[in-house]
C-alpha positions as CSV (number, residue, x, y, z in Angstrom):
1,M,73.6,-85.3,147.7
2,S,74.6,-87.9,145.1
3,S,77.7,-89.9,145.4
4,A,79.1,-88.2,142.2
5,G,78.8,-84.8,143.8
6,E,80.5,-86.0,146.9
7,G,83.4,-87.4,144.9
8,G,84.0,-84.1,143.1
9,I,84.2,-82.2,146.3
10,A,86.6,-84.7,147.7
11,A,88.9,-84.3,144.6
12,I,88.9,-80.5,145.0
13,G,89.8,-80.9,148.7
14,A,92.6,-83.3,147.9
15,A,94.1,-80.8,145.4
16,L,93.9,-78.0,147.9
17,D,95.7,-80.1,150.5
18,N,98.5,-81.0,148.0
19,P,99.3,-77.8,146.0
20,Q,101.8,-78.1,143.1
21,D,103.9,-75.4,141.3
22,A,102.6,-74.2,137.9
23,P,104.8,-75.3,134.9
24,T,107.3,-72.8,133.7
25,M,106.1,-71.4,130.3
26,A,109.1,-69.1,129.6
27,E,112.3,-68.1,131.3
28,A,113.2,-64.5,131.8
29,G,114.7,-63.1,128.7
30,D,113.1,-65.6,126.3
31,H,111.7,-64.2,123.0
32,T,108.5,-65.6,121.4
33,A,106.7,-64.7,118.2
34,D,103.7,-62.4,118.7
35,L,101.3,-64.1,116.3
36,E,98.4,-61.8,117.0
37,Q,98.2,-58.3,115.6
38,R,98.0,-55.7,118.3
39,E,95.2,-53.2,117.8
40,R,96.0,-49.5,117.9
41,P,93.5,-47.4,119.9
42,P,90.9,-45.7,117.7
43,F,91.4,-42.1,116.6
44,P,89.9,-39.8,119.2
45,P,86.5,-38.4,118.3
46,G,85.8,-34.7,118.0
47,C,89.1,-33.7,116.3
48,P,89.0,-30.1,115.2
49,V,91.3,-31.0,112.3
50,T,90.2,-33.2,109.5
51,P,92.7,-35.8,108.3
52,L,92.0,-36.3,104.5
53,G,94.5,-39.0,103.4
54,I,98.1,-39.5,102.3
55,A,100.0,-39.3,99.0
56,S,103.4,-40.7,98.2
57,G,105.9,-39.3,95.7
58,L,108.4,-41.1,93.5
59,D,111.2,-39.5,95.6
60,G,110.0,-41.4,98.6
61,S,108.2,-38.5,100.2
62,Q,104.9,-39.1,102.0
63,V,102.6,-36.2,102.5
64,C,99.6,-36.2,104.9
65,F,96.8,-33.8,104.0
66,Y,94.6,-32.1,106.5
67,L,92.0,-29.4,106.8
68,D,93.3,-27.3,109.7
69,V,91.3,-25.7,112.4
70,N,90.5,-22.8,110.0
71,G,89.4,-25.1,107.2
72,Q,92.5,-24.6,105.0
73,L,94.2,-27.4,103.2
74,V,97.6,-28.3,104.7
75,G,100.1,-30.9,103.5
76,L,102.6,-32.1,106.1
77,E,105.5,-34.5,105.1
78,A,105.1,-37.6,107.3
79,G,108.9,-37.9,108.0
80,H,109.8,-34.4,109.3
81,R,106.9,-32.0,109.3
82,H,104.8,-33.3,112.3
83,G,106.9,-31.6,115.0
84,K,105.3,-29.8,118.0
85,N,105.1,-26.4,116.3
86,S,103.7,-27.8,113.1
87,L,100.9,-29.5,115.1
88,I,100.2,-26.3,117.1
89,A,99.9,-24.4,113.9
90,L,97.6,-27.1,112.5
91,F,95.3,-27.1,115.6
92,G,95.7,-23.4,116.4
93,R,93.1,-22.2,118.9
94,A,92.0,-25.8,119.5
95,S,95.4,-27.1,120.4
96,D,94.0,-28.0,123.9
97,W,92.5,-31.0,122.1
98,L,96.0,-32.4,121.7
99,E,96.6,-32.2,125.5
100,A,93.2,-33.7,126.3
101,N,93.8,-36.8,124.1
102,F,97.6,-37.1,124.1
103,P,98.6,-35.7,127.4
104,Q,102.3,-35.4,128.5
105,Y,102.7,-35.6,132.3
106,S,105.3,-34.1,134.6
107,K,107.0,-36.3,137.1
108,P,105.6,-36.4,140.6
109,V,107.5,-34.5,143.3
110,Y,108.5,-36.3,146.6
111,E,110.0,-35.1,149.8
112,G,111.8,-37.0,152.5
113,T,113.4,-40.4,152.5
114,G,112.5,-43.9,153.6
115,K,109.3,-44.2,155.5
116,A,109.0,-40.5,155.8
117,R,109.0,-40.0,152.0
118,R,105.8,-38.5,150.7
119,M,104.4,-37.0,147.5
120,V,104.0,-33.2,147.7
121,R,102.9,-32.7,144.0
122,P,101.3,-35.3,141.8
123,S,101.9,-35.7,138.1
124,Q,100.4,-32.9,136.0
125,I,99.6,-32.3,132.4
126,V,102.3,-30.0,131.0
127,G,101.6,-30.3,127.3
128,F,100.9,-33.0,124.7
129,D,102.9,-36.0,123.7
130,Q,104.1,-35.0,120.3
131,A,105.2,-38.5,119.3
132,E,101.9,-40.1,120.1
133,A,99.9,-37.2,118.6
134,S,101.8,-37.3,115.3
135,R,101.6,-41.1,115.2
136,A,97.8,-41.0,115.6
137,L,97.4,-38.3,112.9
138,I,99.6,-40.0,110.4
139,E,97.9,-43.4,111.0
140,E,94.5,-41.8,110.5
141,C,95.6,-40.3,107.2
142,S,96.8,-43.7,106.2
143,N,93.5,-45.3,107.2
144,R,91.6,-42.8,105.1
145,G,93.6,-43.9,102.0
146,I,95.2,-42.1,99.1
147,F,94.3,-38.4,98.7
148,D,95.0,-36.5,95.6
149,P,94.0,-32.8,95.8
150,A,93.8,-32.4,92.0
151,G,90.2,-32.1,90.9
152,K,88.8,-32.4,94.5
153,M,89.5,-29.0,95.9
154,R,86.8,-26.3,95.6
155,G,87.1,-22.7,96.4
156,P,84.7,-19.7,96.6
157,G,81.9,-19.6,94.1
158,A,79.2,-21.9,92.9
159,H,79.8,-25.6,92.3
160,R,77.7,-28.4,90.8
161,Q,76.9,-31.5,92.8
162,R,75.9,-34.9,91.6
163,G,72.4,-34.9,90.2
164,G,72.5,-31.2,89.4
165,G,72.4,-29.7,92.9
166,M,74.6,-26.8,94.0
167,V,77.0,-25.9,96.7
168,L,77.6,-22.1,96.9
169,H,80.9,-21.5,98.6
170,C,80.8,-18.2,100.4
171,G,84.3,-18.4,101.8
172,D,83.6,-19.1,105.5
173,K,80.3,-20.9,104.9
174,L,78.7,-23.3,102.4
175,M,75.1,-23.0,101.1
176,A,74.1,-26.4,99.8
177,S,70.9,-27.6,98.1
178,E,69.1,-30.6,99.5
179,H,67.1,-32.9,97.3
180,D,64.6,-35.7,97.7
181,V,66.6,-39.0,97.5
182,T,64.0,-40.7,95.3
183,T,62.7,-37.9,92.9
184,G,65.7,-35.6,93.1
185,K,63.4,-32.6,93.6
186,F,64.8,-29.6,95.4
187,K,63.8,-29.4,99.1
188,R,65.7,-26.6,100.7
189,W,69.0,-24.7,101.2
190,T,71.1,-25.5,104.2
191,W,74.2,-23.8,105.6
192,R,77.2,-25.8,106.7
193,D,80.9,-25.3,107.5
194,P,83.6,-25.7,104.9
195,G,85.1,-29.2,104.8
196,R,84.3,-32.5,103.0
197,H,81.0,-32.6,101.0
198,E,80.3,-35.6,98.8
199,D,83.6,-36.4,97.1
200,N,85.1,-32.9,97.2
201,V,86.9,-30.7,99.8
202,Y,85.7,-27.1,100.3
203,T,88.5,-25.2,101.9
204,A,87.8,-22.1,104.0
205,K,88.6,-18.7,102.5
206,S,87.9,-15.1,103.2
207,P,84.2,-14.4,103.2
208,I,82.4,-13.2,100.0
209,P,78.9,-11.8,99.8
210,R,76.1,-14.2,100.6
211,P,72.8,-14.4,98.8
212,W,69.9,-12.3,100.1
213,H,68.4,-13.9,103.2
214,E,64.8,-14.2,101.7
215,P,63.2,-14.6,98.3
216,V,63.3,-11.6,96.0
217,E,60.7,-10.4,93.6
218,P,61.7,-10.0,89.9
219,E,60.9,-6.3,89.8
220,A,64.3,-5.5,91.2
221,A,66.0,-7.1,88.2
222,R,63.6,-5.5,85.8
223,K,64.3,-2.1,87.1
224,F,68.0,-2.7,87.0
225,L,67.8,-3.8,83.4
226,V,65.6,-0.9,82.1
227,S,66.7,2.0,84.3
228,L,70.4,1.4,84.7
229,L,71.8,-1.0,82.1
230,G,69.5,0.7,79.5
231,T,71.1,4.1,80.0
232,W,74.3,3.1,78.1
233,N,74.2,3.7,74.3
234,W,74.4,0.1,73.1
235,K,74.8,-0.7,69.5
236,R,72.1,-3.4,69.7
237,K,69.8,-1.3,71.9
238,T,67.5,-4.1,73.0
239,L,69.6,-7.2,72.8
240,D,72.9,-6.0,74.4
241,P,71.6,-5.0,77.8
242,R,69.6,-8.2,77.9
243,L,72.8,-10.2,77.2
244,V,74.7,-8.2,79.9
245,L,72.0,-8.9,82.4
246,G,72.2,-12.6,81.5
247,A,76.0,-12.5,81.9
248,I,75.6,-11.0,85.4
249,G,73.3,-13.9,86.4
250,A,75.7,-16.4,84.9
251,S,78.6,-14.9,86.8
252,L,76.8,-15.3,90.1
253,I,76.5,-19.1,89.6
254,G,79.2,-19.7,87.0
255,G,80.7,-22.8,88.4
256,W,77.4,-24.6,88.4
257,L,76.6,-24.0,84.8
258,P,77.5,-26.7,82.3
259,W,78.7,-24.0,79.9
260,R,80.0,-20.5,80.9
261,P,79.3,-17.7,78.4
262,N,82.0,-15.0,78.3
263,I,81.5,-11.4,77.3
264,I,83.5,-8.6,75.8
265,V,82.3,-5.0,76.2
266,T,83.9,-2.9,73.5
267,G,83.7,0.8,72.6
268,S,85.9,3.9,72.1
269,R,86.8,6.2,74.9
270,G,84.0,8.1,76.4
271,T,81.4,5.3,76.0
272,G,81.2,4.4,79.7
273,K,83.1,1.1,79.7
274,S,84.8,1.9,83.0
275,T,81.6,3.0,84.6
276,L,80.2,-0.4,83.8
277,N,83.2,-2.7,84.4
278,G,85.8,-0.5,86.0
279,E,86.9,-0.2,89.6
280,N,83.9,1.0,91.7
281,G,81.8,0.6,88.6
282,V,78.4,-1.1,88.4
283,L,79.8,-4.7,88.1
284,D,82.5,-4.1,90.7
285,Q,79.9,-3.0,93.3
286,L,77.4,-5.7,92.4
287,L,79.9,-8.5,92.9
288,G,82.1,-7.1,95.7
289,A,84.6,-9.6,97.0
290,G,82.9,-12.3,95.0
291,Q,85.1,-11.6,91.9
292,F,88.7,-11.7,90.7
293,R,89.4,-8.2,89.3
294,T,92.6,-7.0,87.6
295,D,93.5,-4.5,84.9
296,N,96.9,-5.6,83.6
297,T,97.4,-9.4,83.9
298,S,98.5,-12.6,82.3
299,A,96.9,-16.0,81.8
300,A,99.3,-17.5,84.3
301,A,98.4,-14.9,87.0
302,I,94.7,-15.6,86.5
303,R,95.2,-19.3,86.9
304,S,97.3,-19.0,90.0
305,S,94.9,-16.5,91.6
306,L,91.7,-18.4,90.9
307,L,93.1,-21.9,91.9
308,N,89.8,-23.7,92.5
309,S,87.5,-20.7,92.7
310,T,84.7,-20.1,90.3
311,V,84.1,-16.4,90.9
312,P,83.9,-14.3,87.8
313,V,87.0,-12.8,86.3
314,M,86.7,-9.1,85.6
315,L,89.3,-7.5,83.2
316,D,89.0,-3.8,82.4
317,E,91.1,-2.0,79.8
318,L,92.4,-5.3,78.4
319,E,93.7,-3.6,75.2
320,A,95.2,-5.3,72.2
321,E,98.7,-4.0,71.5
322,V,101.0,-4.4,68.6
323,D,102.0,-7.7,70.1
324,S,98.7,-9.0,71.3
325,R,99.9,-12.4,72.4
326,R,99.2,-11.6,76.1
327,V,95.6,-10.7,75.4
328,I,95.1,-13.7,73.2
329,E,96.5,-16.0,75.9
330,V,93.9,-14.5,78.3
331,I,91.1,-15.1,75.8
332,E,92.3,-18.6,75.3
333,T,92.1,-19.1,79.1
334,A,88.5,-17.9,79.0
335,R,87.8,-20.4,76.2
336,V,89.0,-23.2,78.4
337,S,86.9,-21.9,81.3
338,S,83.8,-21.9,79.2
339,S,83.7,-25.7,79.1
340,G,85.3,-26.2,82.5
341,G,88.5,-27.6,81.1
342,K,91.6,-28.5,83.1
343,I,95.0,-26.9,82.6
344,T,98.1,-28.7,83.8
345,R,101.4,-26.8,84.3
346,S,104.8,-28.0,85.6
347,S,106.7,-26.0,88.2
348,A,110.4,-25.4,88.4
349,E,110.6,-28.3,90.9
350,Q,109.2,-30.6,88.1
351,K,105.9,-30.9,90.1
352,T,102.7,-30.7,88.1
353,K,99.8,-28.4,89.2
354,E,96.3,-28.8,87.9
355,F,93.9,-25.9,87.4
356,T,90.2,-26.3,86.8
357,L,88.7,-23.2,85.3
358,R,84.9,-22.6,85.7
359,S,84.6,-18.8,85.8
360,V,82.7,-16.4,83.6
361,F,85.2,-13.9,82.0
362,W,84.3,-10.2,81.5
363,M,86.6,-8.2,79.3
364,S,86.3,-4.5,78.3
365,M,88.5,-3.0,75.6
366,I,88.5,-0.5,72.8
367,N,89.4,-3.0,70.1
368,P,89.3,-6.8,70.5
369,P,92.4,-8.6,69.1
370,P,92.2,-10.9,66.1
371,L,90.2,-13.9,67.4
372,K,90.4,-17.5,66.4
373,P,87.0,-19.1,65.4
374,Q,87.0,-21.3,68.5
375,D,87.5,-18.2,70.7
376,R,85.0,-16.0,68.9
377,S,82.3,-18.7,69.3
378,R,82.6,-18.4,73.1
379,L,82.1,-14.7,73.3
380,A,79.2,-12.2,73.3
381,I,80.6,-8.9,72.0
382,C,78.5,-6.0,73.2
383,E,79.5,-2.7,71.6
384,L,79.0,0.7,73.2
385,K,78.6,3.9,71.2
386,K,79.4,7.4,72.4
387,L,77.0,8.8,75.0
388,P,74.9,11.8,74.1
389,K,76.4,15.1,75.0
390,D,73.5,15.9,77.3
391,A,73.7,12.5,79.1
392,K,73.4,12.9,82.8
393,P,76.1,11.3,85.0
394,L,74.9,8.2,86.8
395,V,74.7,8.3,90.6
396,L,75.5,4.7,91.4
397,A,75.1,5.3,95.2
398,D,71.3,5.6,94.6
399,W,71.2,2.0,93.6
400,N,72.7,0.3,96.6
401,L,74.5,-2.1,94.2
402,P,76.2,-4.3,96.8
403,Q,72.7,-5.2,98.2
404,L,71.3,-5.6,94.7
405,G,74.0,-8.0,93.8
406,R,73.0,-10.3,96.7
407,K,69.4,-10.0,95.7
408,L,70.2,-11.0,92.1
409,Q,72.1,-14.0,93.3
410,R,69.1,-15.0,95.4
411,R,67.0,-14.8,92.3
412,M,69.3,-17.1,90.4
413,L,69.2,-19.7,93.2
414,D,65.5,-19.6,93.6
415,Q,65.0,-20.0,89.8
416,L,67.7,-22.7,89.5
417,F,65.1,-25.5,89.3
418,R,64.0,-24.3,85.8
419,L,67.2,-22.9,84.4
420,E,68.3,-25.9,82.4
421,A,64.8,-26.4,80.9
422,T,64.7,-22.7,80.0
423,K,68.1,-22.9,78.3
424,A,67.0,-26.0,76.4
425,K,64.1,-24.0,74.9
426,F,66.3,-21.1,73.9
427,H,68.8,-23.5,72.5
428,A,66.1,-25.0,70.2
429,G,64.9,-21.6,69.2
430,L,68.4,-20.4,68.3
431,Q,69.1,-23.6,66.4
432,A,66.0,-23.1,64.4
433,A,67.2,-19.5,63.6
434,G,70.4,-21.0,62.1
435,H,72.9,-21.0,64.9
436,D,75.4,-23.9,65.4
437,A,75.6,-25.8,68.7
438,R,78.3,-23.6,70.2
439,A,76.4,-20.4,69.5
440,C,73.3,-22.0,71.0
441,D,75.2,-22.7,74.2
442,Q,76.7,-19.2,74.3
443,F,73.6,-17.2,73.7
444,G,71.2,-19.8,75.1
445,W,72.7,-19.6,78.6
446,L,72.8,-15.7,78.5
447,L,69.1,-15.5,77.6
448,A,68.1,-18.2,80.1
449,C,69.9,-16.5,83.0
450,A,68.3,-13.2,82.0
451,D,64.9,-14.9,81.9
452,A,65.5,-16.3,85.4
453,L,66.3,-12.9,86.8
454,I,63.2,-11.0,85.5
455,F,60.5,-13.7,85.5
456,D,58.9,-16.0,88.1
457,R,57.9,-19.1,86.2
458,N,56.9,-22.6,87.2
459,G,58.8,-24.0,84.1
460,A,60.7,-22.9,81.0
461,A,60.1,-19.7,79.1
462,D,57.0,-19.6,76.9
463,D,57.3,-20.1,73.2
464,E,56.5,-16.5,72.3
465,E,59.3,-15.2,74.5
466,V,61.8,-17.7,73.0
467,Q,60.8,-16.8,69.4
468,H,61.1,-13.1,70.2
469,W,64.7,-13.4,71.3
470,A,65.7,-16.0,68.8
471,D,64.6,-13.5,66.1
472,H,66.8,-10.8,67.8
473,C,69.7,-13.2,67.7
474,R,69.5,-14.3,64.0
475,P,73.0,-15.1,62.8
476,E,73.1,-12.3,60.3
477,R,72.4,-9.8,63.1
478,M,75.2,-11.1,65.3
479,A,78.7,-9.7,64.7
480,E,80.0,-12.5,66.8
481,I,78.7,-15.0,64.2
482,S,78.5,-13.2,60.9
483,N,82.1,-12.0,61.1
484,E,83.3,-15.5,61.9
485,D,85.4,-17.4,59.4
486,S,86.1,-21.1,59.8
487,D,89.6,-22.3,60.4
488,D,90.0,-23.7,56.9
489,M,89.0,-20.4,55.2
490,L,91.2,-18.4,57.5
491,C,94.1,-20.7,56.6
492,L,93.4,-20.3,52.9
493,S,93.0,-16.5,53.3
494,H,96.4,-16.4,55.0
495,L,98.0,-18.2,52.1
496,M,96.3,-16.1,49.4
497,T,97.2,-12.8,51.0
498,Q,100.9,-13.6,51.4
499,E,103.0,-11.0,49.6
500,V,105.6,-12.3,47.1
501,Q,108.1,-10.7,44.7
502,A,109.3,-12.2,41.4
503,R,112.5,-10.3,41.1
504,G,114.3,-7.7,43.3
505,G,113.0,-4.8,41.4
506,D,109.4,-6.0,40.8
507,E,106.5,-4.8,42.9
508,R,105.3,-7.0,45.7
509,V,102.0,-8.7,45.0
510,T,99.8,-11.3,46.7
511,L,99.9,-15.0,45.9
512,G,96.3,-14.6,44.8
513,T,97.5,-12.3,42.0
514,W,99.9,-14.9,40.7
515,I,97.2,-17.6,40.8
516,G,94.7,-15.4,39.0
517,G,97.3,-14.5,36.3
518,G,98.1,-18.2,35.8
519,V,94.5,-19.1,35.3
520,R,93.9,-16.3,32.8
521,Y,97.0,-17.4,30.9
522,A,95.7,-21.0,30.7
523,M,92.2,-19.9,29.5
524,A,93.6,-18.8,26.1
525,P,95.9,-21.7,25.0
526,L,95.5,-21.1,21.3
527,L,96.9,-17.5,21.3
528,P,100.6,-16.8,20.9
529,S,102.2,-16.5,24.3
530,D,102.9,-12.8,23.9
531,E,99.2,-12.2,23.2
532,R,97.7,-14.3,25.9
533,P,96.2,-12.5,28.9
534,G,97.6,-13.3,32.4
535,D,101.1,-14.2,33.4
536,E,103.0,-16.8,31.5
537,N,105.5,-17.1,34.4
538,A,102.9,-17.6,37.1
539,D,102.9,-21.4,37.0
540,R,106.7,-21.6,37.3
541,R,106.8,-19.1,40.1
542,L,104.0,-20.9,42.0
543,Q,105.7,-24.2,41.7
544,E,108.9,-22.8,43.2
545,L,106.8,-21.9,46.2
546,G,105.2,-25.4,46.5
547,L,102.0,-24.4,44.8
548,K,100.5,-25.4,41.5
549,I,97.3,-25.0,39.4
550,V,96.1,-28.5,38.3
551,N,93.2,-30.7,37.4
552,A,92.4,-33.6,39.6
553,K,92.7,-37.0,38.0
554,W,91.2,-40.3,39.3
555,N,93.2,-43.4,38.9
556,P,91.0,-46.5,39.4
557,A,94.1,-48.9,39.5
558,A,95.9,-47.0,42.3
559,N,96.1,-48.3,45.9
560,K,95.9,-52.0,44.8
561,G,92.7,-51.4,42.8
562,Q,90.9,-49.2,45.4
563,G,91.6,-46.1,43.4
564,G,93.3,-42.8,44.2
565,W,93.6,-39.2,43.2
566,G,96.5,-37.8,41.1
567,T,96.9,-34.6,39.1
568,A,97.2,-33.5,35.5
569,A,98.5,-30.3,33.8
570,Y,95.8,-27.6,34.1
571,N,93.2,-27.6,31.4
572,H,90.6,-24.8,31.8
573,E,87.9,-27.0,30.4
574,E,87.9,-29.1,33.5
575,P,87.5,-28.1,37.2
576,G,90.7,-26.5,38.5
577,F,92.4,-26.9,41.8
578,L,95.2,-25.3,43.7
579,A,97.7,-27.9,44.8
580,V,99.5,-27.0,48.1
581,S,102.5,-29.0,49.0
582,A,102.7,-30.7,52.4
583,S,106.4,-30.3,53.0
584,H,107.9,-27.8,50.6
585,N,110.3,-25.5,52.5
586,A,108.7,-22.4,50.8
587,V,105.2,-23.5,52.0
588,K,106.6,-24.0,55.5
589,R,107.9,-20.4,55.5
590,L,104.5,-19.1,54.3
591,F,102.8,-20.6,57.3
592,A,105.4,-19.8,59.9
593,P,104.8,-18.7,62.6
594,T,101.0,-19.5,62.7
595,T,98.8,-22.3,64.0
596,W,99.0,-23.9,60.6
597,Q,102.8,-24.4,60.7
598,E,104.5,-27.8,60.9
599,G,102.2,-29.3,58.3
600,N,99.0,-28.3,60.1
601,H,98.0,-26.4,56.9
602,M,97.3,-29.7,55.3
603,R,94.6,-30.6,57.9
604,A,93.1,-27.1,57.8
605,L,93.0,-26.9,53.9
606,G,91.7,-30.5,53.7
607,R,88.5,-29.3,55.5
608,C,87.8,-26.8,52.7
609,E,84.6,-27.6,50.7
610,N,85.2,-30.3,48.1
611,A,89.0,-30.3,48.8
612,I,90.9,-33.5,48.0
613,E,93.2,-34.5,50.8
614,S,96.6,-36.1,50.7
615,V,97.2,-36.6,47.0
616,A,100.3,-38.8,47.0
617,A,102.5,-37.5,44.1
618,V,102.3,-34.0,42.8
619,K,105.3,-32.7,40.9
620,F,106.5,-29.2,41.8
621,R,109.2,-28.3,39.3
622,Y,111.9,-30.7,40.2
623,S,110.5,-32.5,43.2
624,T,107.4,-34.7,43.8
625,Q,105.5,-34.3,47.0
626,R,102.3,-35.0,48.8
627,A,99.7,-32.2,48.5
628,V,96.2,-31.1,49.2
629,L,93.9,-29.9,46.3
630,V,91.7,-26.9,47.0
631,P,89.0,-26.0,44.4
632,L,89.7,-22.8,42.5
633,Y,86.3,-21.4,43.2
634,L,87.4,-21.0,46.9
635,V,90.6,-19.3,45.8
636,L,89.4,-16.8,43.1
637,D,86.3,-14.7,42.6
638,E,83.6,-16.0,40.3
639,D,84.3,-13.6,37.5
640,E,88.0,-14.7,37.3
641,L,87.1,-18.4,36.8
642,P,86.5,-20.4,33.6
643,N,83.1,-22.0,33.4
644,A,84.3,-25.5,34.4
645,S,85.7,-24.2,37.6
646,Q,82.6,-22.4,38.8
647,K,81.1,-23.9,41.9
648,K,78.0,-25.4,40.3
649,A,80.0,-27.0,37.5
650,H,82.5,-28.3,40.0
651,A,79.7,-29.9,42.0
652,A,78.3,-31.6,38.9
653,W,81.7,-32.9,37.9
654,F,82.2,-34.3,41.4
655,A,78.7,-36.0,41.4
656,A,79.4,-37.6,38.0
657,W,82.7,-38.9,39.3
658,A,81.0,-40.4,42.4
659,E,78.4,-42.1,40.3
660,E,80.8,-43.5,37.7
661,Y,83.2,-45.0,40.2
662,G,80.8,-45.7,43.1
663,Q,82.5,-43.4,45.4
664,E,81.2,-40.9,48.0
665,G,81.5,-37.4,46.8
């Protein structure tokens, strides 16, 4: 052994022979700063409740959100809602998990005293430690971050995933599509429990019918189309049952579709509307619990009942009454649902609630209410005629409709891979036939969904099929399209058909009558006033209502040399316009109460063909006001107009003005 090693051993021996007391680091009762953050134990694994996150309110409240043991969304206030009973309700049948991870022990029981004292019963688990359990749950919600339920909650029905996949929420189970991570190609369907999926939360609900358990041949849908839907006496015998079949397919996956087509079935009594869409009718049995069905309802009731569900909304006997506002509100709700829009409402407690609507709406009625253009463009209107007197009653029990509904849904899922490409082809065909983009969406999806039900294809529908149905859907054949007026023309029509009265004893006439009389009077300026046709008082009466027949006059020096429109007294040898005041009290009364009130008539009339918007200074009797100028050829019939105000002459005048002053016509 080296001398160095021997010295070290000697030093250790000397230290052992002469021990010294350790230095005092702190006296009892001293306080020191704990500079290191103490770590909390991790949240226990296997929790049957899912903490989602936390949200704070301006009033200081902090709400923790969970999916309870049944998969339902629960919000518990952090300050006073995490008591023992609240936690037991949250965990329900799995509350033993709380005892296993946050046990509360009883005190041990002893007998005897002194040396004879002994334990007769050790500590036992007698429940769970509510303070520790609530602390762990609140901390876990905080660790998961801010959670806002708005826009993330998803109820029963179909939902679109990122990349175009689908989650079909069947209430107690989810059926989700799986796709290749590189190509995005569909691989298979998988079942899973409700809960978090991607960025959304699927809450558990009552079960709804699930798709058929195996692939289904298209013959079932073809037979249903021809032998059942075809038995009704449709006005468009070939097209209407096809559109109804497409609407059924769309209803089964409505929340997944980028656009949801809505449908009205109309007809007088005795046409079979209730057999189709009534309680225990064809659609009711097909959809079962996978629908929201009601007869007499309101838009608010629909929103609060659907919440985040995308099941179809079935409305039977939704009749337009004298006051049709309730029905119109329902149709406006259907319009929002078509594009998947969000509706926000405030409660009595001043808390906002957001509704996302993605359901297909079915409505059956005798007469649809007056529809706005934006509502009509989102509807297929299928009309039923009276059934023949010898028509045999349908025996719906022979069809096993609940099972058929599940099979049709399986058809839609198995054809999902080609649905968007099929719609794109129908969209192009309808566009070539003369439809606008909205109608192409509406009827394109109906035709695409019908095609998916009755054909097995590896891709989109073939050109011949698309051309065939595009021809059936030509705009002039479609009441939904051919009867549609634009908002600007509806506004103008409303104005022209307002009834007015010159004096108390005079007969009431429309404004259009006064305008026609004023134009005829101006067309014969050389005749004595008592021999001139028309109405010599029309111009004065119109001006008192904020209206005036004028010519448009371009002033190149106006607006600091940029030019601007003004007006001149009406000369029938130049194109005529009807000037409509922006703010005249009489004009306000003419448009109240309509969607064109409060000055909105200016925007609507400004969209009329060749209208001149916002002319700064037009004199109406004794006041000068801003106005919009509407060409007379839109106001009066062709045979009532002088040559200069005919549409072709007006267009030529506008083109000459644009060329002379370098303006855009």
